[in-house]
N, C-alpha and C positions, 0 to 999 in steps of 0.2 A: 349387448347388455352387460353392465359391470356386475361384479360380484358384490357381497355384502359390504356396506360401508364399515371402515375400521379406522381407528385412531392410532397412530403409533408415535412413541416417544424414543429417542435415542438413549442408550445406556452408555455409561462411560466406561466402555471396555476396550479390547484391543480393536484396532482399526485396520482394515486392509485396503491398500491403495487409495487413501484419503476418501473412501466412502464406507458407510456403516454397512455391514452385512446383515441380511434379513435375520439372522439368528440373534443378533444382539439388540433387537428392537423389542420394546415393551409395548403392548397394544390391547386393545378391547374391540371385539366385534360389537357393532351396533345391531340390536336385536329389532326384529320386525315391529314397526309401530312404536319403537322406543324414542322419546325426544332426544336429539343431539346432545343438550345441555346435561342430560342425566349420564349419557355415555361418557362425555367429558369429565363428569364428577367421578365417575367409576374409574377412569385412567388416573386421575389426580390422586385419587385414594390409593390405587395401586403403586404409583411412583412414590407416594409419601410412605407408604408402609415399607417399601424396600429401600427407602433413604436415598433414592435417585435425585430427587429435588435437592435436599439439603446438600448433597455432594456437588451438585452442579452450582448452587450458590456459592459454596465453599471454595470451589476451584476458579471462580471469577477473577480473584485477586490472590496475590501472594500472601501465604500465611506464615510467619516467622516461626521459627522452632519454639520460641517461648509461648507464642499464642497457640501452637498446637498442643503443647503440653498443658496449658491451663485448660483447653477444649476437652482434651481427653480424660483430664482429672474431673472435669464437670460431668461428663457423660458415664464415667466408670460405674458409679453406683447404680445407675439404670441396668447397664449391661450384666452386672454381677448379682442382681436382685434375685434371680432364680437359683444361683448357687447358694445364696444365704438362706433362701426359703425352704430348700428341699436336700436332704441327704440321702443317698441310697443305702440299701443295707450293707453293701459291700464297703462304703466309706465309712458308715459307722463302725462296723467291725474293724476296719484297719485303724481308725481313730482310737478304740478300746485297746487295741493291741499296743499302739505307741504309747498310750497312757500307762499301760501296765509295765511296759519295758522300762519307760522312765522312772516309774515308781520303784522298780526293782533295782534299776541303777543307782538310785538316791538312797535306798535303804541298806 
């Protein structure tokens, strides 16, 4: 008798001797009584949140340096959203010190 059913998808990582190692595989275990389509949806969601599907689509064809620069500029605001929204107390103190030092230098 076989173990629990699981779906696995390869990640785009280091390959050893033309086969994917088990550590680099992403997967979900199908729970008892769970429909297969729901498990596939969980797998797709997991891969989408990790960015694996997007990376696979992107690597299908050559991306010119100009296109890569445009893509990175388009996604930069999303990546830096947390940085703009939150500043830690240490960052705030450092910014106040820098402002005080520049005010003292200008005075």
